[in-house]
PDB file of N, CA, C and O in Angstrom:
ATOM      1  N   UNK A   1     -26.531  -3.970   9.324  1.00  0.00           N
ATOM      2  CA  UNK A   1     -26.105  -3.695   7.902  1.00  0.00           C
ATOM      3  C   UNK A   1     -25.102  -2.663   7.728  1.00  0.00           C
ATOM      4  O   UNK A   1     -24.058  -2.846   7.102  1.00  0.00           O
ATOM      5  N   UNK A   2     -25.458  -1.491   8.331  1.00  0.00           N
ATOM      6  CA  UNK A   2     -24.528  -0.322   8.204  1.00  0.00           C
ATOM      7  C   UNK A   2     -23.158  -0.670   8.782  1.00  0.00           C
ATOM      8  O   UNK A   2     -22.126  -0.227   8.279  1.00  0.00           O
ATOM      9  N   UNK A   3     -23.168  -1.401   9.753  1.00  0.00           N
ATOM     10  CA  UNK A   3     -21.904  -1.747  10.469  1.00  0.00           C
ATOM     11  C   UNK A   3     -20.961  -2.514   9.629  1.00  0.00           C
ATOM     12  O   UNK A   3     -19.744  -2.329   9.648  1.00  0.00           O
ATOM     13  N   UNK A   4     -21.612  -3.442   8.843  1.00  0.00           N
ATOM     14  CA  UNK A   4     -20.681  -4.362   7.921  1.00  0.00           C
ATOM     15  C   UNK A   4     -20.143  -3.584   6.765  1.00  0.00           C
ATOM     16  O   UNK A   4     -19.051  -3.868   6.271  1.00  0.00           O
ATOM     17  N   UNK A   5     -20.955  -2.523   6.288  1.00  0.00           N
ATOM     18  CA  UNK A   5     -20.472  -1.678   5.250  1.00  0.00           C
ATOM     19  C   UNK A   5     -19.256  -0.823   5.704  1.00  0.00           C
ATOM     20  O   UNK A   5     -18.279  -0.655   4.974  1.00  0.00           O
ATOM     21  N   UNK A   6     -19.366  -0.297   6.935  1.00  0.00           N
ATOM     22  CA  UNK A   6     -18.331   0.448   7.438  1.00  0.00           C
ATOM     23  C   UNK A   6     -16.990  -0.428   7.694  1.00  0.00           C
ATOM     24  O   UNK A   6     -15.874   0.069   7.544  1.00  0.00           O
ATOM     25  N   UNK A   7     -17.170  -1.635   8.053  1.00  0.00           N
ATOM     26  CA  UNK A   7     -16.163  -2.645   8.138  1.00  0.00           C
ATOM     27  C   UNK A   7     -15.430  -2.828   6.817  1.00  0.00           C
ATOM     28  O   UNK A   7     -14.202  -2.793   6.746  1.00  0.00           O
ATOM     29  N   UNK A   8     -16.219  -3.021   5.790  1.00  0.00           N
ATOM     30  CA  UNK A   8     -15.585  -3.186   4.459  1.00  0.00           C
ATOM     31  C   UNK A   8     -14.820  -1.968   4.011  1.00  0.00           C
ATOM     32  O   UNK A   8     -13.795  -2.102   3.342  1.00  0.00           O
ATOM     33  N   UNK A   9     -15.309  -0.713   4.378  1.00  0.00           N
ATOM     34  CA  UNK A   9     -14.567   0.448   4.067  1.00  0.00           C
ATOM     35  C   UNK A   9     -13.178   0.505   4.796  1.00  0.00           C
ATOM     36  O   UNK A   9     -12.145   0.846   4.220  1.00  0.00           O
ATOM     37  N   UNK A  10     -13.247   0.150   6.079  1.00  0.00           N
ATOM     38  CA  UNK A  10     -11.986   0.043   6.893  1.00  0.00           C
ATOM     39  C   UNK A  10     -10.998  -0.844   6.204  1.00  0.00           C
ATOM     40  O   UNK A  10      -9.835  -0.487   6.013  1.00  0.00           O
ATOM     41  N   UNK A  11     -11.467  -1.989   5.839  1.00  0.00           N
ATOM     42  CA  UNK A  11     -10.491  -3.039   5.276  1.00  0.00           C
ATOM     43  C   UNK A  11     -10.126  -2.546   3.912  1.00  0.00           C
ATOM     44  O   UNK A  11      -9.004  -2.871   3.524  1.00  0.00           O
ATOM     45  N   UNK A  12     -10.860  -1.828   3.120  1.00  0.00           N
ATOM     46  CA  UNK A  12     -10.534  -1.293   1.823  1.00  0.00           C
ATOM     47  C   UNK A  12      -9.433  -0.218   1.937  1.00  0.00           C
ATOM     48  O   UNK A  12      -8.445  -0.234   1.204  1.00  0.00           O
ATOM     49  N   UNK A  13      -9.651   0.756   2.924  1.00  0.00           N
ATOM     50  CA  UNK A  13      -8.628   1.745   3.064  1.00  0.00           C
ATOM     51  C   UNK A  13      -7.268   1.219   3.644  1.00  0.00           C
ATOM     52  O   UNK A  13      -6.193   1.722   3.315  1.00  0.00           O
ATOM     53  N   UNK A  14      -7.380   0.192   4.512  1.00  0.00           N
ATOM     54  CA  UNK A  14      -6.249  -0.505   4.966  1.00  0.00           C
ATOM     55  C   UNK A  14      -5.438  -1.138   3.889  1.00  0.00           C
ATOM     56  O   UNK A  14      -4.207  -1.145   3.916  1.00  0.00           O
ATOM     57  N   UNK A  15      -6.155  -1.670   2.938  1.00  0.00           N
ATOM     58  CA  UNK A  15      -5.542  -2.359   1.758  1.00  0.00           C
ATOM     59  C   UNK A  15      -4.871  -1.369   0.861  1.00  0.00           C
ATOM     60  O   UNK A  15      -3.859  -1.660   0.223  1.00  0.00           O
ATOM     61  N   UNK A  16      -5.421  -0.239   0.821  1.00  0.00           N
ATOM     62  CA  UNK A  16      -4.880   0.829  -0.020  1.00  0.00           C
ATOM     63  C   UNK A  16      -3.609   1.361   0.567  1.00  0.00           C
ATOM     64  O   UNK A  16      -2.686   1.683  -0.181  1.00  0.00           O
ATOM     65  N   UNK A  17      -3.511   1.472   1.889  1.00  0.00           N
ATOM     66  CA  UNK A  17      -2.443   1.989   2.655  1.00  0.00           C
ATOM     67  C   UNK A  17      -1.250   1.049   2.498  1.00  0.00           C
ATOM     68  O   UNK A  17      -0.138   1.490   2.208  1.00  0.00           O
ATOM     69  N   UNK A  18      -1.482  -0.222   2.687  1.00  0.00           N
ATOM     70  CA  UNK A  18      -0.521  -1.347   2.393  1.00  0.00           C
ATOM     71  C   UNK A  18       0.078  -1.337   0.962  1.00  0.00           C
ATOM     72  O   UNK A  18       1.283  -1.485   0.754  1.00  0.00           O
ATOM     73  N   UNK A  19      -0.834  -1.154   0.010  1.00  0.00           N
ATOM     74  CA  UNK A  19      -0.409  -1.074  -1.391  1.00  0.00           C
ATOM     75  C   UNK A  19       0.453   0.004  -1.649  1.00  0.00           C
ATOM     76  O   UNK A  19       1.434  -0.174  -2.372  1.00  0.00           O
ATOM     77  N   UNK A  20       0.182   1.247  -1.084  1.00  0.00           N
ATOM     78  CA  UNK A  20       0.989   2.416  -1.233  1.00  0.00           C
ATOM     79  C   UNK A  20       2.443   2.219  -0.701  1.00  0.00           C
ATOM     80  O   UNK A  20       3.426   2.704  -1.261  1.00  0.00           O
ATOM     81  N   UNK A  21       2.489   1.442   0.460  1.00  0.00           N
ATOM     82  CA  UNK A  21       3.703   1.248   1.054  1.00  0.00           C
ATOM     83  C   UNK A  21       4.525   0.319   0.219  1.00  0.00           C
ATOM     84  O   UNK A  21       5.743   0.480   0.145  1.00  0.00           O
ATOM     85  N   UNK A  22       3.916  -0.639  -0.409  1.00  0.00           N
ATOM     86  CA  UNK A  22       4.576  -1.654  -1.258  1.00  0.00           C
ATOM     87  C   UNK A  22       5.187  -0.941  -2.573  1.00  0.00           C
ATOM     88  O   UNK A  22       6.262  -1.285  -3.062  1.00  0.00           O
ATOM     89  N   UNK A  23       4.423   0.032  -3.059  1.00  0.00           N
ATOM     90  CA  UNK A  23       4.742   0.802  -4.165  1.00  0.00           C
ATOM     91  C   UNK A  23       5.940   1.708  -3.882  1.00  0.00           C
ATOM     92  O   UNK A  23       6.869   1.813  -4.682  1.00  0.00           O
ATOM     93  N   UNK A  24       5.888   2.362  -2.714  1.00  0.00           N
ATOM     94  CA  UNK A  24       6.989   3.169  -2.315  1.00  0.00           C
ATOM     95  C   UNK A  24       8.223   2.417  -2.171  1.00  0.00           C
ATOM     96  O   UNK A  24       9.277   2.872  -2.615  1.00  0.00           O
ATOM     97  N   UNK A  25       8.155   1.149  -1.504  1.00  0.00           N
ATOM     98  CA  UNK A  25       9.178   0.319  -1.302  1.00  0.00           C
ATOM     99  C   UNK A  25       9.843  -0.205  -2.657  1.00  0.00           C
ATOM    100  O   UNK A  25      11.062  -0.325  -2.783  1.00  0.00           O
ATOM    101  N   UNK A  26       8.928  -0.502  -3.644  1.00  0.00           N
ATOM    102  CA  UNK A  26       9.440  -0.836  -4.874  1.00  0.00           C
ATOM    103  C   UNK A  26      10.185   0.243  -5.610  1.00  0.00           C
ATOM    104  O   UNK A  26      11.184  -0.052  -6.267  1.00  0.00           O
ATOM    105  N   UNK A  27       9.748   1.473  -5.531  1.00  0.00           N
ATOM    106  CA  UNK A  27      10.502   2.554  -6.188  1.00  0.00           C
ATOM    107  C   UNK A  27      11.777   2.806  -5.419  1.00  0.00           C
ATOM    108  O   UNK A  27      12.765   3.183  -6.049  1.00  0.00           O
ATOM    109  N   UNK A  28      11.842   2.632  -4.116  1.00  0.00           N
ATOM    110  CA  UNK A  28      13.027   2.884  -3.399  1.00  0.00           C
ATOM    111  C   UNK A  28      14.057   1.782  -3.799  1.00  0.00           C
ATOM    112  O   UNK A  28      15.240   2.106  -3.912  1.00  0.00           O
ATOM    113  N   UNK A  29      13.680   0.545  -4.010  1.00  0.00           N
ATOM    114  CA  UNK A  29      14.369  -0.528  -4.497  1.00  0.00           C
ATOM    115  C   UNK A  29      15.074  -0.218  -5.801  1.00  0.00           C
ATOM    116  O   UNK A  29      16.279  -0.428  -5.946  1.00  0.00           O
ATOM    117  N   UNK A  30      14.248   0.318  -6.808  1.00  0.00           N
ATOM    118  CA  UNK A  30      14.696   0.633  -8.098  1.00  0.00           C
ATOM    119  C   UNK A  30      15.802   1.768  -8.060  1.00  0.00           C
ATOM    120  O   UNK A  30      16.818   1.740  -8.755  1.00  0.00           O
ATOM    121  N   UNK A  31      15.481   2.751  -7.174  1.00  0.00           N
ATOM    122  CA  UNK A  31      16.595   3.777  -6.991  1.00  0.00           C
ATOM    123  C   UNK A  31      17.892   3.260  -6.492  1.00  0.00           C
ATOM    124  O   UNK A  31      18.954   3.616  -7.004  1.00  0.00           O
ATOM    125  N   UNK A  32      17.818   2.306  -5.359  1.00  0.00           N
ATOM    126  CA  UNK A  32      19.115   1.718  -4.890  1.00  0.00           C
ATOM    127  C   UNK A  32      19.717   0.910  -5.889  1.00  0.00           C
ATOM    128  O   UNK A  32      20.938   1.006  -6.018  1.00  0.00           O
ATOM    129  N   UNK A  33      19.071   0.113  -6.635  1.00  0.00           N
ATOM    130  CA  UNK A  33      19.657  -0.748  -7.640  1.00  0.00           C
ATOM    131  C   UNK A  33      20.281   0.147  -8.745  1.00  0.00           C
ATOM    132  O   UNK A  33      21.392  -0.109  -9.210  1.00  0.00           O
ATOM    133  N   UNK A  34      19.521   1.220  -9.158  1.00  0.00           N
ATOM    134  CA  UNK A  34      20.198   2.164 -10.070  1.00  0.00           C
ATOM    135  C   UNK A  34      21.522   2.865  -9.528  1.00  0.00           C
ATOM    136  O   UNK A  34      22.476   3.044 -10.285  1.00  0.00           O
ATOM    137  N   UNK A  35      21.549   3.240  -8.247  1.00  0.00           N
ATOM    138  CA  UNK A  35      22.726   3.840  -7.764  1.00  0.00           C
ATOM    139  C   UNK A  35      23.807   2.844  -7.690  1.00  0.00           C
ATOM    140  O   UNK A  35      24.931   3.189  -8.055  1.00  0.00           O
ATOM    141  N   UNK A  36      23.594   1.609  -7.248  1.00  0.00           N
ATOM    142  CA  UNK A  36      24.602   0.543  -6.984  1.00  0.00           C
ATOM    143  C   UNK A  36      25.308   0.046  -8.370  1.00  0.00           C
ATOM    144  O   UNK A  36      26.490  -0.280  -8.485  1.00  0.00           O
ATOM    145  N   UNK A  37      24.315   0.061  -9.396  1.00  0.00           N
ATOM    146  CA  UNK A  37      24.912  -0.553 -10.651  1.00  0.00           C
ATOM    147  C   UNK A  37      25.557   0.420 -11.663  1.00  0.00           C
ATOM    148  O   UNK A  37      26.059  -0.011 -12.700  1.00  0.00           O
TER     149      UNK A  37
END
């Protein structure tokens, strides 16, 4: 039981990391578009 809970936590933190990267990428995109236009 404990092992499956730890696995869920690992997957959850992994998901947060990926989401943060997408947010950073989106912000970077907005800056580039702002500079170019």
